N, CA, C and O atoms as a Tripos MOL2 file, in Angstrom:
@<TRIPOS>MOLECULE
protein
  240   239    60     0     0
PROTEIN
NO_CHARGES

@<TRIPOS>ATOM
      1 N         -10.9560  -25.8680   30.9980 N.3       1 GLU1
      2 CA        -11.5180  -27.0250   30.2020 C.3       1 GLU1
      3 C         -10.2330  -28.0820   29.9170 C.2       1 GLU1
      4 O          -9.0930  -27.6370   29.7880 O.2       1 GLU1
      5 N         -10.4710  -29.2420   29.8480 N.am      2 GLU2
      6 CA         -9.6420  -30.2910   29.6900 C.3       2 GLU2
      7 C         -10.1950  -31.1530   28.5480 C.2       2 GLU2
      8 O         -11.4010  -31.3270   28.3780 O.2       2 GLU2
      9 N          -9.1300  -31.7360   27.6950 N.am      3 GLY3
     10 CA         -9.5380  -32.6810   26.6540 C.3       3 GLY3
     11 C          -8.2730  -33.5080   26.1950 C.2       3 GLY3
     12 O          -7.1410  -33.2100   26.5780 O.2       3 GLY3
     13 N          -8.5300  -34.5330   25.3750 N.am      4 VAL4
     14 CA         -7.6120  -35.3970   24.7740 C.3       4 VAL4
     15 C          -7.5250  -35.2110   23.3770 C.2       4 VAL4
     16 O          -8.5600  -35.2220   22.7110 O.2       4 VAL4
     17 N          -6.3000  -35.0230   22.7900 N.am      5 PHE5
     18 CA         -6.0710  -34.9040   21.5320 C.3       5 PHE5
     19 C          -5.4760  -36.0230   20.7510 C.2       5 PHE5
     20 O          -4.2850  -36.2550   20.9550 O.2       5 PHE5
     21 N          -6.0990  -36.7260   19.9190 N.am      6 ASP6
     22 CA         -5.2930  -37.7920   19.1510 C.3       6 ASP6
     23 C          -4.5560  -37.4420   18.0690 C.2       6 ASP6
     24 O          -5.0630  -36.9580   17.0560 O.2       6 ASP6
     25 N          -3.1200  -37.6990   18.2380 N.am      7 VAL7
     26 CA         -2.2050  -37.4330   17.2270 C.3       7 VAL7
     27 C          -2.0830  -38.3730   16.0960 C.2       7 VAL7
     28 O          -1.4100  -37.9950   15.1360 O.2       7 VAL7
     29 N          -2.6630  -39.6070   16.0600 N.am      8 LYS8
     30 CA         -2.7060  -40.6170   15.4730 C.3       8 LYS8
     31 C          -2.9060  -40.2100   13.9050 C.2       8 LYS8
     32 O          -2.1570  -40.6840   13.0510 O.2       8 LYS8
     33 N          -3.8710  -39.3800   13.6030 N.am      9 PRO9
     34 CA         -4.1500  -39.1550   12.1070 C.3       9 PRO9
     35 C          -3.0540  -38.4600   11.3500 C.2       9 PRO9
     36 O          -2.9910  -38.4720   10.1210 O.2       9 PRO9
     37 N          -2.1230  -37.8060   12.1990 N.am     10 TYR10
     38 CA         -1.1190  -37.0980   11.7550 C.3      10 TYR10
     39 C           0.2640  -37.6260   11.6010 C.2      10 TYR10
     40 O           1.1830  -37.1010   10.9730 O.2      10 TYR10
     41 N           0.2770  -38.8260   12.3190 N.am     11 LEU11
     42 CA          1.7160  -39.5410   12.3000 C.3      11 LEU11
     43 C           2.4800  -40.0670   11.0830 C.2      11 LEU11
     44 O           3.6410  -40.4750   11.1110 O.2      11 LEU11
     45 N           1.6290  -40.0020    9.9370 N.am     12 ASP12
     46 CA          2.2760  -40.4030    8.7380 C.3      12 ASP12
     47 C           2.4280  -39.3060    7.6870 C.2      12 ASP12
     48 O           2.5580  -39.5120    6.4810 O.2      12 ASP12
     49 N           2.3940  -38.0170    8.3400 N.am     13 LYS13
     50 CA          2.1470  -36.8460    7.5310 C.3      13 LYS13
     51 C           3.6360  -36.1270    7.8720 C.2      13 LYS13
     52 O           3.9610  -35.8990    9.0370 O.2      13 LYS13
     53 N           4.4450  -35.8170    6.8020 N.am     14 GLY14
     54 CA          5.5330  -34.8530    6.8910 C.3      14 GLY14
     55 C           6.3460  -34.9440    8.2390 C.2      14 GLY14
     56 O           6.7100  -35.9800    8.7950 O.2      14 GLY14
     57 N           6.5630  -33.6020    8.6640 N.am     15 VAL15
     58 CA          7.2650  -33.4320   10.1330 C.3      15 VAL15
     59 C           6.8210  -34.3350   11.3810 C.2      15 VAL15
     60 O           7.5750  -34.5710   12.3250 O.2      15 VAL15
     61 N           5.5040  -34.8140   11.2740 N.am     16 PHE16
     62 CA          5.0040  -35.5240   12.2990 C.3      16 PHE16
     63 C           5.3440  -36.9170   12.4350 C.2      16 PHE16
     64 O           5.0070  -37.5040   13.4630 O.2      16 PHE16
     65 N           5.9600  -37.5090   11.5370 N.am     17 LYS17
     66 CA          6.3530  -38.8580   11.3910 C.3      17 LYS17
     67 C           7.3350  -39.1510   12.5000 C.2      17 LYS17
     68 O           7.3040  -40.2650   13.0230 O.2      17 LYS17
     69 N           8.3320  -38.1060   12.9620 N.am     18 GLU18
     70 CA          9.0290  -38.1530   13.8940 C.3      18 GLU18
     71 C           8.4800  -38.5180   15.3150 C.2      18 GLU18
     72 O           9.2020  -38.8610   16.2520 O.2      18 GLU18
     73 N           7.1150  -38.4030   15.3640 N.am     19 LEU19
     74 CA          6.5100  -38.3460   16.6840 C.3      19 LEU19
     75 C           6.0880  -39.9280   16.9440 C.2      19 LEU19
     76 O           5.5440  -40.3160   17.9780 O.2      19 LEU19
     77 N           6.4140  -40.7140   15.8910 N.am     20 LYS20
     78 CA          6.1580  -42.1670   16.1130 C.3      20 LYS20
     79 C           7.2140  -42.8390   17.0320 C.2      20 LYS20
     80 O           7.0780  -43.9790   17.4750 O.2      20 LYS20
     81 N           8.2470  -42.0590   17.2720 N.am     21 ASN21
     82 CA          9.2330  -42.5250   18.2660 C.3      21 ASN21
     83 C           8.6930  -42.1170   19.5630 C.2      21 ASN21
     84 O           8.6160  -40.9160   19.8220 O.2      21 ASN21
     85 N           8.2750  -43.0890   20.4840 N.am     22 LEU22
     86 CA          7.8010  -42.6090   21.7490 C.3      22 LEU22
     87 C           8.7840  -41.9400   22.7420 C.2      22 LEU22
     88 O           8.3170  -41.3090   23.6900 O.2      22 LEU22
     89 N          10.1090  -42.0460   22.5730 N.am     23 ASN23
     90 CA         11.0360  -41.2620   23.3430 C.3      23 ASN23
     91 C          10.8640  -39.6830   22.8180 C.2      23 ASN23
     92 O          10.6640  -38.7380   23.5820 O.2      23 ASN23
     93 N          10.9590  -39.5990   21.6280 N.am     24 PHE24
     94 CA         10.7050  -38.2430   21.0570 C.3      24 PHE24
     95 C           9.3620  -37.6370   21.3390 C.2      24 PHE24
     96 O           9.2480  -36.4950   21.7830 O.2      24 PHE24
     97 N           8.3320  -38.4370   21.0690 N.am     25 PHE25
     98 CA          6.8210  -37.9940   21.5780 C.3      25 PHE25
     99 C           6.8490  -37.4550   23.0270 C.2      25 PHE25
    100 O           6.3250  -36.3880   23.3490 O.2      25 PHE25
    101 N           7.4210  -38.1790   23.7690 N.am     26 ASN26
    102 CA          7.2560  -37.9260   25.2550 C.3      26 ASN26
    103 C           8.0970  -36.5230   25.5620 C.2      26 ASN26
    104 O           7.9800  -36.0770   26.7040 O.2      26 ASN26
    105 N           8.8600  -35.8630   24.7080 N.am     27 SER27
    106 CA          9.5770  -34.8700   24.9810 C.3      27 SER27
    107 C           8.7170  -33.6190   24.8070 C.2      27 SER27
    108 O           9.2210  -32.5100   24.9820 O.2      27 SER27
    109 N           7.5630  -33.7500   24.5030 N.am     28 VAL28
    110 CA          6.5470  -32.6510   24.1900 C.3      28 VAL28
    111 C           6.5880  -31.6540   25.5070 C.2      28 VAL28
    112 O           6.7390  -32.0540   26.6620 O.2      28 VAL28
    113 N           6.4280  -30.3180   25.1180 N.am     29 LYS29
    114 CA          6.6180  -29.2840   26.0780 C.3      29 LYS29
    115 C           5.3540  -28.3240   25.8090 C.2      29 LYS29
    116 O           4.9280  -28.2650   24.6560 O.2      29 LYS29
    117 N           4.7870  -27.6320   26.7370 N.am     30 PRO30
    118 CA          3.9220  -26.4010   26.5510 C.3      30 PRO30
    119 C           4.7000  -25.3240   25.9520 C.2      30 PRO30
    120 O           5.8220  -24.9950   26.3380 O.2      30 PRO30
    121 N           4.0120  -24.7540   24.9290 N.am     31 PHE31
    122 CA          4.6920  -23.5770   24.1530 C.3      31 PHE31
    123 C           3.6280  -22.4880   23.6570 C.2      31 PHE31
    124 O           2.8970  -22.8060   22.7200 O.2      31 PHE31
    125 N           3.5130  -21.3240   24.1880 N.am     32 MET32
    126 CA          2.6680  -20.2690   23.7280 C.3      32 MET32
    127 C           1.2400  -20.8200   23.4810 C.2      32 MET32
    128 O           0.6650  -20.5860   22.4180 O.2      32 MET32
    129 N           0.7180  -21.4890   24.3840 N.am     33 GLY33
    130 CA         -0.8670  -21.6200   24.2270 C.3      33 GLY33
    131 C          -0.9840  -22.9460   23.2470 C.2      33 GLY33
    132 O          -2.0520  -23.2370   22.7080 O.2      33 GLY33
    133 N           0.1340  -23.6640   23.0850 N.am     34 THR34
    134 CA         -0.0330  -25.0980   22.3850 C.3      34 THR34
    135 C           1.0290  -26.1580   22.9240 C.2      34 THR34
    136 O           1.3440  -26.1130   24.1130 O.2      34 THR34
    137 N           1.4880  -26.9430   22.2210 N.am     35 ILE35
    138 CA          2.4120  -27.8380   22.6050 C.3      35 ILE35
    139 C           3.3330  -27.9680   21.4040 C.2      35 ILE35
    140 O           2.9760  -27.8240   20.2350 O.2      35 ILE35
    141 N           4.7120  -28.2920   21.8780 N.am     36 GLN36
    142 CA          5.7050  -28.2490   20.7130 C.3      36 GLN36
    143 C           6.7660  -29.3420   21.0610 C.2      36 GLN36
    144 O           6.9680  -29.6730   22.2300 O.2      36 GLN36
    145 N           7.4430  -29.8950   19.9970 N.am     37 TRP37
    146 CA          8.4760  -30.7880   20.4680 C.3      37 TRP37
    147 C           9.8450  -30.0890   19.7960 C.2      37 TRP37
    148 O           9.8360  -29.1940   18.9510 O.2      37 TRP37
    149 N          11.0000  -30.7140   20.3760 N.am     38 LYS38
    150 CA         12.3700  -29.8340   20.0550 C.3      38 LYS38
    151 C          12.7190  -29.7640   18.6690 C.2      38 LYS38
    152 O          13.6350  -28.9830   18.4110 O.2      38 LYS38
    153 N          12.1340  -30.4870   17.5730 N.am     39 ASN39
    154 CA         12.4990  -30.1240   16.2720 C.3      39 ASN39
    155 C          11.3560  -29.2670   15.5410 C.2      39 ASN39
    156 O          11.2140  -29.2900   14.3180 O.2      39 ASN39
    157 N          10.5280  -28.4830   16.4390 N.am     40 GLY40
    158 CA          9.5450  -27.5470   16.0140 C.3      40 GLY40
    159 C           8.1720  -28.1270   15.5850 C.2      40 GLY40
    160 O           7.2640  -27.3990   15.1830 O.2      40 GLY40
    161 N           8.0690  -29.4400   15.6870 N.am     41 GLN41
    162 CA          6.5520  -29.8830   15.4060 C.3      41 GLN41
    163 C           5.6940  -29.3110   16.3460 C.2      41 GLN41
    164 O           6.0120  -29.1910   17.5300 O.2      41 GLN41
    165 N           4.5710  -28.9360   15.8630 N.am     42 ASP42
    166 CA          3.5060  -28.3990   16.7280 C.3      42 ASP42
    167 C           2.1510  -28.4640   16.2760 C.2      42 ASP42
    168 O           1.9000  -28.8720   15.1420 O.2      42 ASP42
    169 N           1.2390  -28.0890   17.0850 N.am     43 PHE43
    170 CA         -0.2230  -28.1500   16.6200 C.3      43 PHE43
    171 C          -0.7950  -26.7160   16.8100 C.2      43 PHE43
    172 O          -0.4970  -26.1260   17.8490 O.2      43 PHE43
    173 N          -1.5970  -26.1050   15.8850 N.am     44 CYS44
    174 CA         -2.1780  -24.8970   16.2400 C.3      44 CYS44
    175 C          -3.2420  -24.9280   17.3580 C.2      44 CYS44
    176 O          -3.9870  -25.9070   17.3970 O.2      44 CYS44
    177 N          -3.3670  -24.0450   18.1780 N.am     45 PRO45
    178 CA         -4.1240  -24.2030   19.3250 C.3      45 PRO45
    179 C          -5.5400  -24.3440   18.9300 C.2      45 PRO45
    180 O          -6.2710  -24.9270   19.7310 O.2      45 PRO45
    181 N          -6.0310  -23.9200   17.8590 N.am     46 ASP46
    182 CA         -7.4640  -23.9880   17.3450 C.3      46 ASP46
    183 C          -7.4370  -25.6930   17.0980 C.2      46 ASP46
    184 O          -8.2350  -26.4210   17.6890 O.2      46 ASP46
    185 N          -6.6420  -26.1000   16.3610 N.am     47 THR47
    186 CA         -6.7180  -27.6330   16.1520 C.3      47 THR47
    187 C          -6.7320  -28.3510   17.4010 C.2      47 THR47
    188 O          -7.5420  -29.2770   17.4550 O.2      47 THR47
    189 N          -6.0590  -28.1470   18.3630 N.am     48 LEU48
    190 CA         -6.0130  -28.9460   19.5450 C.3      48 LEU48
    191 C          -7.4390  -28.7510   20.2850 C.2      48 LEU48
    192 O          -7.9650  -29.7110   20.8470 O.2      48 LEU48
    193 N          -8.0160  -27.5330   20.2650 N.am     49 TYR49
    194 CA         -9.2720  -27.2320   20.8540 C.3      49 TYR49
    195 C         -10.5110  -27.9770   20.0460 C.2      49 TYR49
    196 O         -11.3140  -28.7270   20.6010 O.2      49 TYR49
    197 N         -10.5260  -27.6750   18.7840 N.am     50 ILE50
    198 CA        -11.6120  -28.2410   17.8760 C.3      50 ILE50
    199 C         -11.4980  -29.8510   17.7740 C.2      50 ILE50
    200 O         -12.5490  -30.4920   17.7620 O.2      50 ILE50
    201 N         -10.2800  -30.5150   17.7010 N.am     51 GLU51
    202 CA        -10.2590  -31.8320   17.4810 C.3      51 GLU51
    203 C         -10.2350  -32.6620   18.7240 C.2      51 GLU51
    204 O         -10.3130  -33.8880   18.6570 O.2      51 GLU51
    205 N         -10.1190  -31.9700   19.9460 N.am     52 SER52
    206 CA         -9.9760  -32.5970   21.1610 C.3      52 SER52
    207 C         -11.3280  -33.3700   21.9170 C.2      52 SER52
    208 O         -12.3940  -32.7530   21.9030 O.2      52 SER52
    209 N         -11.2840  -34.3980   22.4170 N.am     53 ARG53
    210 CA        -12.4000  -34.7500   23.1330 C.3      53 ARG53
    211 C         -12.4110  -34.3220   24.4930 C.2      53 ARG53
    212 O         -11.4970  -34.6520   25.2480 O.2      53 ARG53
    213 N         -13.4890  -33.5270   24.9190 N.am     54 ARG54
    214 CA        -13.5610  -32.9160   25.9310 C.3      54 ARG54
    215 C         -13.5690  -34.1460   27.2460 C.2      54 ARG54
    216 O         -14.0880  -35.2490   27.0710 O.2      54 ARG54
    217 N         -12.9820  -33.7840   28.4120 N.am     55 LEU55
    218 CA        -13.0420  -34.6740   29.6140 C.3      55 LEU55
    219 C         -14.1060  -33.8920   30.5050 C.2      55 LEU55
    220 O         -14.2630  -32.6710   30.5410 O.2      55 LEU55
    221 N         -14.7190  -34.7490   31.1300 N.am     56 THR56
    222 CA        -15.5760  -34.1960   32.1430 C.3      56 THR56
    223 C         -15.0940  -34.5490   33.4560 C.2      56 THR56
    224 O         -14.4520  -35.5980   33.5250 O.2      56 THR56
    225 N         -15.2890  -33.8340   34.5910 N.am     57 ARG57
    226 CA        -14.7680  -33.9170   35.8500 C.3      57 ARG57
    227 C         -16.1540  -34.3640   36.6860 C.2      57 ARG57
    228 O         -17.2650  -33.8850   36.4580 O.2      57 ARG57
    229 N         -15.8590  -35.3740   37.6920 N.am     58 ARG58
    230 CA        -16.7980  -35.7050   38.5480 C.3      58 ARG58
    231 C         -16.5050  -35.1060   39.8220 C.2      58 ARG58
    232 O         -15.3450  -34.9410   40.1990 O.2      58 ARG58
    233 N         -17.5680  -34.7530   40.5410 N.am     59 CYS59
    234 CA        -17.5410  -34.1300   41.9140 C.3      59 CYS59
    235 C         -17.4310  -35.0940   42.8320 C.2      59 CYS59
    236 O         -18.1530  -36.0820   42.6990 O.2      59 CYS59
    237 N         -16.5070  -35.0170   43.9600 N.am     60 THR60
    238 CA        -16.3110  -36.1970   44.6760 C.3      60 THR60
    239 C         -16.5220  -35.6930   46.1730 C.2      60 THR60
    240 O         -16.4230  -36.4850   47.1110 O.2      60 THR60
@<TRIPOS>BOND
     1     1     2 1
     2     2     3 1
     3     3     4 2
     4     3     5 am
     5     5     6 1
     6     6     7 1
     7     7     8 2
     8     7     9 am
     9     9    10 1
    10    10    11 1
    11    11    12 2
    12    11    13 am
    13    13    14 1
    14    14    15 1
    15    15    16 2
    16    15    17 am
    17    17    18 1
    18    18    19 1
    19    19    20 2
    20    19    21 am
    21    21    22 1
    22    22    23 1
    23    23    24 2
    24    23    25 am
    25    25    26 1
    26    26    27 1
    27    27    28 2
    28    27    29 am
    29    29    30 1
    30    30    31 1
    31    31    32 2
    32    31    33 am
    33    33    34 1
    34    34    35 1
    35    35    36 2
    36    35    37 am
    37    37    38 1
    38    38    39 1
    39    39    40 2
    40    39    41 am
    41    41    42 1
    42    42    43 1
    43    43    44 2
    44    43    45 am
    45    45    46 1
    46    46    47 1
    47    47    48 2
    48    47    49 am
    49    49    50 1
    50    50    51 1
    51    51    52 2
    52    51    53 am
    53    53    54 1
    54    54    55 1
    55    55    56 2
    56    55    57 am
    57    57    58 1
    58    58    59 1
    59    59    60 2
    60    59    61 am
    61    61    62 1
    62    62    63 1
    63    63    64 2
    64    63    65 am
    65    65    66 1
    66    66    67 1
    67    67    68 2
    68    67    69 am
    69    69    70 1
    70    70    71 1
    71    71    72 2
    72    71    73 am
    73    73    74 1
    74    74    75 1
    75    75    76 2
    76    75    77 am
    77    77    78 1
    78    78    79 1
    79    79    80 2
    80    79    81 am
    81    81    82 1
    82    82    83 1
    83    83    84 2
    84    83    85 am
    85    85    86 1
    86    86    87 1
    87    87    88 2
    88    87    89 am
    89    89    90 1
    90    90    91 1
    91    91    92 2
    92    91    93 am
    93    93    94 1
    94    94    95 1
    95    95    96 2
    96    95    97 am
    97    97    98 1
    98    98    99 1
    99    99   100 2
   100    99   101 am
   101   101   102 1
   102   102   103 1
   103   103   104 2
   104   103   105 am
   105   105   106 1
   106   106   107 1
   107   107   108 2
   108   107   109 am
   109   109   110 1
   110   110   111 1
   111   111   112 2
   112   111   113 am
   113   113   114 1
   114   114   115 1
   115   115   116 2
   116   115   117 am
   117   117   118 1
   118   118   119 1
   119   119   120 2
   120   119   121 am
   121   121   122 1
   122   122   123 1
   123   123   124 2
   124   123   125 am
   125   125   126 1
   126   126   127 1
   127   127   128 2
   128   127   129 am
   129   129   130 1
   130   130   131 1
   131   131   132 2
   132   131   133 am
   133   133   134 1
   134   134   135 1
   135   135   136 2
   136   135   137 am
   137   137   138 1
   138   138   139 1
   139   139   140 2
   140   139   141 am
   141   141   142 1
   142   142   143 1
   143   143   144 2
   144   143   145 am
   145   145   146 1
   146   146   147 1
   147   147   148 2
   148   147   149 am
   149   149   150 1
   150   150   151 1
   151   151   152 2
   152   151   153 am
   153   153   154 1
   154   154   155 1
   155   155   156 2
   156   155   157 am
   157   157   158 1
   158   158   159 1
   159   159   160 2
   160   159   161 am
   161   161   162 1
   162   162   163 1
   163   163   164 2
   164   163   165 am
   165   165   166 1
   166   166   167 1
   167   167   168 2
   168   167   169 am
   169   169   170 1
   170   170   171 1
   171   171   172 2
   172   171   173 am
   173   173   174 1
   174   174   175 1
   175   175   176 2
   176   175   177 am
   177   177   178 1
   178   178   179 1
   179   179   180 2
   180   179   181 am
   181   181   182 1
   182   182   183 1
   183   183   184 2
   184   183   185 am
   185   185   186 1
   186   186   187 1
   187   187   188 2
   188   187   189 am
   189   189   190 1
   190   190   191 1
   191   191   192 2
   192   191   193 am
   193   193   194 1
   194   194   195 1
   195   195   196 2
   196   195   197 am
   197   197   198 1
   198   198   199 1
   199   199   200 2
   200   199   201 am
   201   201   202 1
   202   202   203 1
   203   203   204 2
   204   203   205 am
   205   205   206 1
   206   206   207 1
   207   207   208 2
   208   207   209 am
   209   209   210 1
   210   210   211 1
   211   211   212 2
   212   211   213 am
   213   213   214 1
   214   214   215 1
   215   215   216 2
   216   215   217 am
   217   217   218 1
   218   218   219 1
   219   219   220 2
   220   219   221 am
   221   221   222 1
   222   222   223 1
   223   223   224 2
   224   223   225 am
   225   225   226 1
   226   226   227 1
   227   227   228 2
   228   227   229 am
   229   229   230 1
   230   230   231 1
   231   231   232 2
   232   231   233 am
   233   233   234 1
   234   234   235 1
   235   235   236 2
   236   235   237 am
   237   237   238 1
   238   238   239 1
   239   239   240 2
@<TRIPOS>SUBSTRUCTURE
     1 GLU1         2 RESIDUE 1 A GLU
     2 GLU2         6 RESIDUE 1 A GLU
     3 GLY3        10 RESIDUE 1 A GLY
     4 VAL4        14 RESIDUE 1 A VAL
     5 PHE5        18 RESIDUE 1 A PHE
     6 ASP6        22 RESIDUE 1 A ASP
     7 VAL7        26 RESIDUE 1 A VAL
     8 LYS8        30 RESIDUE 1 A LYS
     9 PRO9        34 RESIDUE 1 A PRO
    10 TYR10       38 RESIDUE 1 A TYR
    11 LEU11       42 RESIDUE 1 A LEU
    12 ASP12       46 RESIDUE 1 A ASP
    13 LYS13       50 RESIDUE 1 A LYS
    14 GLY14       54 RESIDUE 1 A GLY
    15 VAL15       58 RESIDUE 1 A VAL
    16 PHE16       62 RESIDUE 1 A PHE
    17 LYS17       66 RESIDUE 1 A LYS
    18 GLU18       70 RESIDUE 1 A GLU
    19 LEU19       74 RESIDUE 1 A LEU
    20 LYS20       78 RESIDUE 1 A LYS
    21 ASN21       82 RESIDUE 1 A ASN
    22 LEU22       86 RESIDUE 1 A LEU
    23 ASN23       90 RESIDUE 1 A ASN
    24 PHE24       94 RESIDUE 1 A PHE
    25 PHE25       98 RESIDUE 1 A PHE
    26 ASN26      102 RESIDUE 1 A ASN
    27 SER27      106 RESIDUE 1 A SER
    28 VAL28      110 RESIDUE 1 A VAL
    29 LYS29      114 RESIDUE 1 A LYS
    30 PRO30      118 RESIDUE 1 A PRO
    31 PHE31      122 RESIDUE 1 A PHE
    32 MET32      126 RESIDUE 1 A MET
    33 GLY33      130 RESIDUE 1 A GLY
    34 THR34      134 RESIDUE 1 A THR
    35 ILE35      138 RESIDUE 1 A ILE
    36 GLN36      142 RESIDUE 1 A GLN
    37 TRP37      146 RESIDUE 1 A TRP
    38 LYS38      150 RESIDUE 1 A LYS
    39 ASN39      154 RESIDUE 1 A ASN
    40 GLY40      158 RESIDUE 1 A GLY
    41 GLN41      162 RESIDUE 1 A GLN
    42 ASP42      166 RESIDUE 1 A ASP
    43 PHE43      170 RESIDUE 1 A PHE
    44 CYS44      174 RESIDUE 1 A CYS
    45 PRO45      178 RESIDUE 1 A PRO
    46 ASP46      182 RESIDUE 1 A ASP
    47 THR47      186 RESIDUE 1 A THR
    48 LEU48      190 RESIDUE 1 A LEU
    49 TYR49      194 RESIDUE 1 A TYR
    50 ILE50      198 RESIDUE 1 A ILE
    51 GLU51      202 RESIDUE 1 A GLU
    52 SER52      206 RESIDUE 1 A SER
    53 ARG53      210 RESIDUE 1 A ARG
    54 ARG54      214 RESIDUE 1 A ARG
    55 LEU55      218 RESIDUE 1 A LEU
    56 THR56      222 RESIDUE 1 A THR
    57 ARG57      226 RESIDUE 1 A ARG
    58 ARG58      230 RESIDUE 1 A ARG
    59 CYS59      234 RESIDUE 1 A CYS
    60 THR60      238 RESIDUE 1 A THR
């Protein structure tokens, strides 16, 4: 399953403010079933799943 997660609602909150810097934001890495940035910011896998918009694949 693939989806798109919108981080915008979190960008003005606590540790996530640093994600407003595009270079820092682009440093994201996969980590133990979720994503994480170098200063420890991450999202719970459940949050990513529940709040993501699902992508559908086209057969070609």
